[in-house]
C-alpha positions, -999 to +999 in steps of 0.1 A: -459-262-047-474-273-013-491-303-028-459-314-045-439-312-013-466-329+007-466-358-017-428-361-016-429-363+022-457-388+021-439-412-003-402-407+005-383-429+029-376-415+063-339-407+056-349-386+025-373-364+044-348-337+056-346-302+041-313-309+024-324-343+010-355-328-005-336-299-020-311-324-036-339-346-049-357-316-064-323-305-079-326-270-063-295-250-068-304-213-064-308-196-031-343-184-041-355-219-049-341-231-015-359-203+003-391-212-015-388-248-003-382-236+033-412-213+032-434-241+017-424-265+045-430-239+072-465-232+057-473-270+057-462-271+094-484-241+102-513-257+084-507-288+105-503-310+075-468-321+085-444-317+115-406-317+119-392-340+145-361-335+167-338-351+140-349-326+114-371-350+094-405-340+081-434-363+088-470-365+077-495-356+104-516-387+111-553-381+115-552-400+148-525-376+162-535-344+180-509-318+173-514-283+187-494-250+188-490-229+219-466-210+242-448-227+270-454-214+305-423-229+322-424-233+360-394-230+383-398-266+393-389-278+358-423-287+343-445-265+323-479-259+306-486-251+270-511-223+266-529-234+235-538-210+208-573-226+206-588-210+237-614-238+240-587-264+247-573-268+282-537-260+289-514-290+283-491-303+310-455-309+299-432-329+321-395-320+326-386-350+303-408-339+275-396-302+272-372-310+243-351-280+253-379-255+252-377-223+273-403-201+289-426-184+264-412-204+234-438-211+207-440-249+204-455-277+184-469-302+208-482-338+205-509-347+230-499-380+246-527-383+271-561-368+264-583-391+286-589-363+310-600-332+290-593-310+320-557-324+324-542-330+290-506-342+288-482-337+259-447-337+245-430-309+227-421-320+192-405-288+180-397-253+191-412-232+163-401-198+177-376-190+204-387-162+227-350-157+237-319-164+217-297-134+219-289-119+254-271-088+266-256-088+301-227-081+324-199-107+323-185-119+356-164-150+363-177-171+334-214-161+336-236-135+320-260-115+341-286-097+321-307-071+339-342-081+349-337-118+341-349-150+357-327-161+385-334-198+382-314-201+349-277-195+347-261-183+315-226-196+310-201-183+284-183-211+266-147-215+279-130-205+246-148-171+247-141-164+284-105-156+274-118-127+252-136-107+279-130-091+313-152-089+344-178-061+344-179-058+306-213-056+289-214-083+263-239-097+237-242-135+235-262-161+216-276-192+234-260-222+216-272-250+239-308-251+252-307-287+265-301-281+302-329-266+322-308-249+349-282-234+326-277-224+290-244-223+272-237-191+252-212-180+226-198-144+224-212-122+197-199-088+207-183-068+235-204-036+239-183-018+266-178-015+303-208-013+325-198+021+339-192+038+305-212+069+298-244+061+279-240+023+283-277+020+294-289+031+260-264+009+241-277-020+263-312-014+251-302-011+215-284-045+216-310-061+238-337-056+212-313-063+183-319-029+168-298-022+136-284+011+146-257+016+120-258+015+082-232-003+062-207+016+041-224+002+010-258+014+022-245+049+031-227+052-003-258+041-022-279+068-004-253+095-009-250+088-046-287+097-051-292+132-063-301+157-035-322+177-060-352+168-080-342+163-116-362+175-146-367+140-160-383+130-126-412+154-132-425+134-162-460+121-154-463+141-122-488+169-114-470+201-107-482+216-074-451+238-067-472+270-069-498+257-045-500+270-008-486+238+006-468+236+040-458+212+067-466+211+104-443+193+128-425+197+161-395+221+162-370+192+163-384+172+133-359+166+105-376+137+087-407+154+073-431+129+057-462+149+051-474+183+039-509+197+036-530+221+017-566+233+016-590+252-005-627+256-007-650+245-036-685+259-032-694+248+004-669+219+004-633+216+015-606+203-008-579+188+014-546+178+000-523+154+019-490+152+002-466+124+013-429+121+005-425+097-025-399+075-009-407+046-032-393+066-061-359+064-045-361+031-026-368+006-053-380-030-046-352-054-037-325-026-038-299-024-010-319+003+007-351-016+004-336-046+022-321-023+049-356-007+054-373-041+055-349-054+082-354-023+104-391-020+098-394+014+114-374+043+127-368+041+165-371+073+186-350+070+217-351+101+240-331+128+222-319+106+193-333+085+165-323+053+148-336+060+113-350+034+090-333+050+060-299+068+058-299+105+066-293+114+029-328+103+023-346+107+057-334+142+063-324+150+028-340+143-006-371+126+008-378+151+036-403+177+026-381+206+036-393+242+029-384+261-003-371+231-022-388+208-048-398+174-035-414+144-051-447+134-034-478+112-037-509+132-032-543+122-019-567+150-027-601+148-011-633+169-015-651+168+018-685+182+026-694+201+058-709+169+070-675+152+068-683+130+037-656+124+012-675+129-021-646+129-044-609+120-043-579+114-065-545+098-057-516+108-080-478+114-082-469+150-077-441+175-071-444+202-044-424+230-030-434+235+007-438+272+015-432+269+052-419+245+079-446+253+104-445+241+139-473+229+162-464+258+185-468+285+159-500+270+144-515+269+179-504+305+186-520+315+153-553+298+162-552+315+196-550+349+180-513+357+183-510+388+160-473+385+155-475+350+142-506+358+122-488+387+105-457+366+099-476+339+081-506+360+069-507+343+034-517+310+050-537+323+079-571+317+062-560+282+052-552+274+088-586+286+099-602+264+072-582+235+085-594+241+120-630+240+107-624+208+088-606+192+117-636+198+140-659+183+113-638+151+109-634+146+146-672+149+152-679+124+124-653+100+137-669+103+172-703+096+158-689+065+141-678+052+175-641+059+173-627+052+208-604+081+218-583+071+248-569+103+263-535+093+277-507+116+289-474+115+270-442+128+284-419+152+267-382+152+276-364+185+276-326+186+272-302+214+278-276+227+253-252+200+266-276+171+259-284+165+295-320+158+306-333+190+321-370+184+327-399+161+319-433+177+311-466+166+295-467+167+257-496+189+248-521+177+222-537+209+210-556+219+179-526+217+155-516+182+167-552+171+163-555+187+129-526+167+115-539+135+132-574+139+116-560+147+081-537+117+082-565+094+094-588+104+066-561+100+039-552+066+053-588+056+052-594+068+016-563+050+003-572+017+020-608+019+008-597+026-028-576-005-030-600-027-010-629-019-033-608-033-062-602-066-043-564-064-048-536-076-025-526-049-001-513-043+034-537-030+060-534-016+095-559-037+115-572-037+151-592-067+160-620-070+186-610-067+223-608-096+246-644-104+255-635-119+289-614-089+299-641-065+288-667-084+309-644-081+339-642-043+333-680-041+330-684-061+362-659-037+379-677-005+368-710-021+377-698-021+413-690+016+409-725+024+399-722+022+361-744-008+353-756-002+316-726-016+297-726-055+301-726-077+270-721-048+244-686-048+229-694-020+204-672+011+201-702+032+209-706+014+242-670+019+252-671+055+241-702+060+263-685+044+293-654+067+289-676+097+287-696+086+317-665+085+339-649+116+324-637+140+351-647+116+379-624+099+404-629+066+384-617+080+350-581+068+355-590+033+366-616+027+338-594+041+311-565+019+323-586-013+324-602-007+290-568-001+274-556-034+288-585-052+273-578-040+238-560-060+211-528-047+197-530-031+163-509-048+137-503-051+099-520-077+078-528-086+042-562-096+053-584-066+060-602-071+094-610-034+099-598-011+127-619-016+158-605+014+178-610+039+150-643+023+139-630+022+103-639-007+079-607+000+059-575+015+071-538+015+062-506+034+069-498+057+039-485+089+055-451+080+070-429+062+044-397+078+056-400+061+090-424+031+085-418+003+060-455-006+055-462+029+043-434+025+017-451-007+005-484+010+003-468+036-020-453+009-041-487-007-046-503+026-054-477+031-082-484-004-095-522-004-093-532+032-097-504+051-116-493+022-139-527+004-140-509-029-134-533-051-115-516-085-121-503-105-092-495-141-083-491-162-051-456-149-046-470-114-041-494-128-014-466-146+004-444-116+003-471-093+017-476-118+046-439-117+053-438-079+052-469-076+075-453-100+101-419-083+099-434-048+102-456-059+132-426-076+149-402-047+144-429-022+155-434-041+188-396-043+192-392-006+187-420+003+211-404-019+238-370-003+233-384+032+233-404+025+265-373+011+282-352+041+272-379+064+285-379+045+318-342+049+320-344+086+314-371+090+339-350+072+365-320+094+356-342+125+362-354+112+395-319+105+408-317+142+416-349+140+436-340+113+461-357+119+494-382+144+480-419+141+484-445+143+456-483+138+451-493+112+426-521+089+415-522+051+419-519+038+383-520+000+389-524-024+418-508-058+419-502-085+444-467-072+453-477-035+456-489-006+436-475+018+411-480+056+415-478+080+387-467+116+392-482+145+371-454+143+346-460+105+340-431+093+360-441+060+378-426+044+409-434+012+428-445+011+464-437-024+474-462-042+496-434-048+522-431-010+528-467-005+540-472+002+577-503-021+577-505-057+567-520-056+532-538-082+511-547-081+474-584-080+464-583-093+428-620-088+422-620-051+431-584-046+420-572-030+452-550-035+483-568-038+516-555-035+551-562-065+573-560-043+604-584-014+597-607+002+571-580+012+546-581+006+509-559+016+480-572+015+444-564+028+409-571+065+405-566+073+442-544+103+451-515+096+475-484+113+488-451+095+482-414+099+489-386+088+465-364+063+483-345+044+456-336+048+419-319+023+396-311+040+363-298+008+347-331-010+353-352+022+348-368+016+382-380+041+409-391+031+444-416+052+464-429+049+500-462+063+512-459+094+534 
């Protein structure tokens, strides 16, 4: 297909090289064929075989032309630089006249117009490939929109015909319709969200800001409700019946969407671990209305005390959730594991289970700590839980020997009263029960990924690429000045693991952990298996959470196709679709994480409103040119702005610290300081401290 389209563009006159003209010349009538043409053109642009000009015409890339892709770093003065994806190429200067309507951080296709000076390339933006910003949420006032935390050098103006529909101090959602002007952008009204002083408006703002789909359509809800809420006899055909097995779930007290259940038995000296995952793919068929809804959402989003589910509650909390004492359809990964942690045998098959208990992390931990009341209450699974503890220790030790990098970071847990008001923020404990489930899910994910990878079949993997070498070297240079000088030049997991252990329980632990985390790549989904650096796994996927993650649902679908039905046929469309799914899943995951983090910041600020003027002890978590952030023991962070220091301070970038210009006084990451809460902005999720 790509070759045909390329030849058409190469031979067709200029006026016939638009998307519409090519579709007409190819006699494309169906929506599917039109989408296929669009995807092919986008792929040719990505391959740098063609480019699309400002008039929408596609052109062949001449060999003499240098076309690159990169993100625009737009300066307040009106010019900008393209940060090129090819790291060996210098940034490209773009004058104000050559911006072609691009905004800051837009992904752009750029033609280099002057490359005589390799250190000072100049170019022109041919096309904006991806807008970093198109939909905006903000407060309306006298014709303008004021989003929180937005650049103050660009005005957002609501078109006149829409200004009549809104009132001052309403929170509205708009779409940028005119990017041409540098200093202001014209916007059209999409939705009025509410008044800025409405109860809970901060959360609604986040939902709309990140374009989270927070409601199901009536058609989607009806489709889900019409599914049987009981397992039917005909659905058991071809499934292994595990309903009499000692299978149970372990989750937090509040969990309603239960994806996974576990079981264990011994075989000679080995452990036989069963990981039983809700068979969501049985109910959510490919290209169904629920499949499209799940694809668009990508993931469930957990926001403080509520959740925006990927699937309607009739599935997520109902027929798909592995609730106790009811039959549920599952996909089982059963693994025989030696005392040395080696998986010597495994099988993956469709099953039906009847979970014996909805166990909680709290009760499992109490049981393991010897609580006799809990042990007696659940005495029929007590020995199983003890075996699980043994296996968890084995798996963790093996993973550690492999070089798996375990960053111990503190996670907050929000506690709400009976009226739904935030009552307290504490540290979420990660004890044996939590680690047990983590290790069992990791090994199941690894086994499933390895099984498909060894057959060389298209699949979706969870990958984590190598860390940024330059950032790592900067970390190594920093720790060398702290007295840890044995780590340069070695980017292996074992080396990082060794460094983390070396600084464990020292005053440098916080700073080194923070810097290493910042040097890491972001894990993502991909059809191409590149391994998982952080876990030190060659093959890894996400198989264990299909109720709340779309990639897991896709993994189940391919297991049914390849393993249960023994259908190993595929074509190029399958590969393209997997690429699309991987990108969508990665993008929606990033979107959800940003929204969850912002809501958490809002809730933390809400909590600190009642502590204005109070003093606390905290640890410096990061140091920047404009000040430093201090983290309290419950993970709440506040900014101490550089203007509030008693001394004149300067930023030492090399040593990542603030130094007084008047005396021997230094502030660096990991240092304990006393602070007072001076200001809280709940809308922005910001807390201000001063040193005491």
